[in-house]
C-alpha positions, 0 to 999 in steps of 0.5 A: 499500499505504502509503495503504491501510494509512494508512486503516485503520491504528487499526483494525489496532493495535486489533484486534492489541491484542485479539488479544494478549489473546485470545491470552494469556487461550487460553494462560492457561487451561490453565497456570492451570487446572493449578495450579487443580487443574482436569482434563484433561477440565473444562479441554476444556469450558471451552475448548469453551465460548469456540467455543460464545459465538464461534458464538452471537455470530457469529450474534446480533451483526449484529442487535444492529448493526442495532438500536443501531449499531456504536459501542454494540455495540463499546464495550459488548462491549469492556467485557465483555471487559475484565471477563471477563479480569479475573475469571478469577482472582477466580472460580477454579473450573471452573463460573464459567470456563466461564460467563466463557469463553461471554461472552469467545467471544460478546464477541470474535466481536461485536467481530471482526463489527463491526471487520470490518464497518468494514474492508470499509466502507472497502474498495474493489474496489482495496483490499479485498485488501490490507486484508483481508491486513493484518487477517489479519496483524495477527490472527495477529501478535497472538497471537504477541506475547501468547506472549512477554508471558506471561513478564512474570509468574507464572501462579499471580499476578494480572498476566498477566490485568491485562495483556491486559485493560489491552490490550483496554481500550486497544485501543478508543480509536484505533478509536473516535476515529478511525472514522466509524460506517458505517450498519448492514449487511445480511447475506446470507441463508444458505445452508444446510449441505445446499446447501454440501455438494452443491456441495462435500462436500471443503470441507464436511467438511475445514472440519468437520475443521479446526474441530476442529483449530484448537480444540485446537491454540489452546485444548488446546495450553497444556492438553497442555504443562501435562499434559506438564510443560512450564513457562510459557515452553515453553508460550507458546513452543510455542503461538507455533511453531503460529502462526508456522508458520500465517503461514510457510507461507501463502505458498507454499501459496497460490502452489501453490493457484492453480497445481494440482489444489487436491484434490492440494494439500489431500491433500499438506498435510493429509498433512503435518499428519498427519506431523507430529502422528503423529510427536509420538505417539511422540516424548518431550516434547522443547521443541526437538522440540515446537518443529517439530512445532508449526511444521509442524502449524500450517503445515498447519492454518491454510493449509488452512482457506483453502485449502478456502475457496477450493476451495469457491468453485470450485464455486460460482456467483459470486452464491452465494459471500456466502451460504456465508460463513455456512454455512462458519463454522457448519460450522467452529464445530461442529468447533471446539465438538467439538474440544476436548471430544474433545481432553480425552476422549483425554488423560484416557483415555490420557495427554498425547499424546492431544492428538496423537492426536486432532490426528493423526486429524483430518488423517488424516481428512482426507487420506482423504477428499480422495483419496476425493473425487478418485475421485468427480467431476473436478477444476475445471481450474487456469485455471478457479479462483478466486484464493486469499486468507490467511482464518485460522480466527480471523475472523468470518462478515464477514471471510470474507464480505468475502474471498468479495466479493474472490473475486468482484471477481478472478473478474469482473476476469479475465473482463473481461480474458479478453473484451478479449483474445478481442476483441483476437484476433477483430478481429486487428492 
């Protein structure tokens, strides 16, 4: 474990710093936007702009890397991110913020693609799972740490925008000075959305809905907090609770995923999310209650994403798993683009609790659809399902493709072990 982490420590440190910057700017959008007098609907469009840029970047960056190489792409996109973060308090109008958010989404997606390709290149069959798990922890930890740094200044000033810009600029030093550039990678031809749906309707619909859920959590939680009258410290605490829940519940849900029918687990976890967000509709804005609800809500959403990817693989041939990663990210991205705008529209119509109404509706739809799909075909026997790996929604298609490679490696190892056991049984003592 220590040797594995020693090989990629610079990449993990750099990505943690980048995620701190990304987490701070996501929370700042809602807090500073309210101070500037932006409407809820305007802030929802600004939030969706990030996910639009992210989706475009995930599809364009591989070609950029093939043309000019990892290092140039990484450095160029990093400079745009750093500049974009300090541009927010300079151009304080919704149109400028929308453009900046598209650019940041594009650049951050490109940085993830580049970093994750480096990570995957450094991994072996034996270390891939450990490296991916460490990378996922670094990403989520960065977002949580970002919420604590929100208390270092006032959202109305410049400092909270300068801090993430500095951190992002510093993040590139350990990465670029310690990693040998890898050859431009070859991406798999993506599976079509129709093929993905045909293979697993539940996973396809669930990933789409979880895109809306995560985007609303990541981008609109601070907008909700500002509209509900929370101060900046309370808003950052609420956002931190969401991602702490995502970390805390990954392990138990992953453990259950490998030991029971995944459709029942998808139904149960989405019902848990629907219950927590449903409670939020009817309760007043009590900070301690919000922390609990945020923890449970985040603990349902992020593991559900990983669970749905694992469930997708249960119905795919081994050779199709890597190709499915692009389709999964595209479906998720479409949900992420629409989610914040739908949330903003509801909040504009019925008030701040529209945030909870939207999330509750998506969790409920996921739960009901899972229940319906269980009546349409038999599930995969538990002993024939693939392993579960934490894959948070913040990663690019490269990390998902690496996770798919890990699934394939686990399946091949399991098949080899089963063949060896069968051979020993046949030959006898």
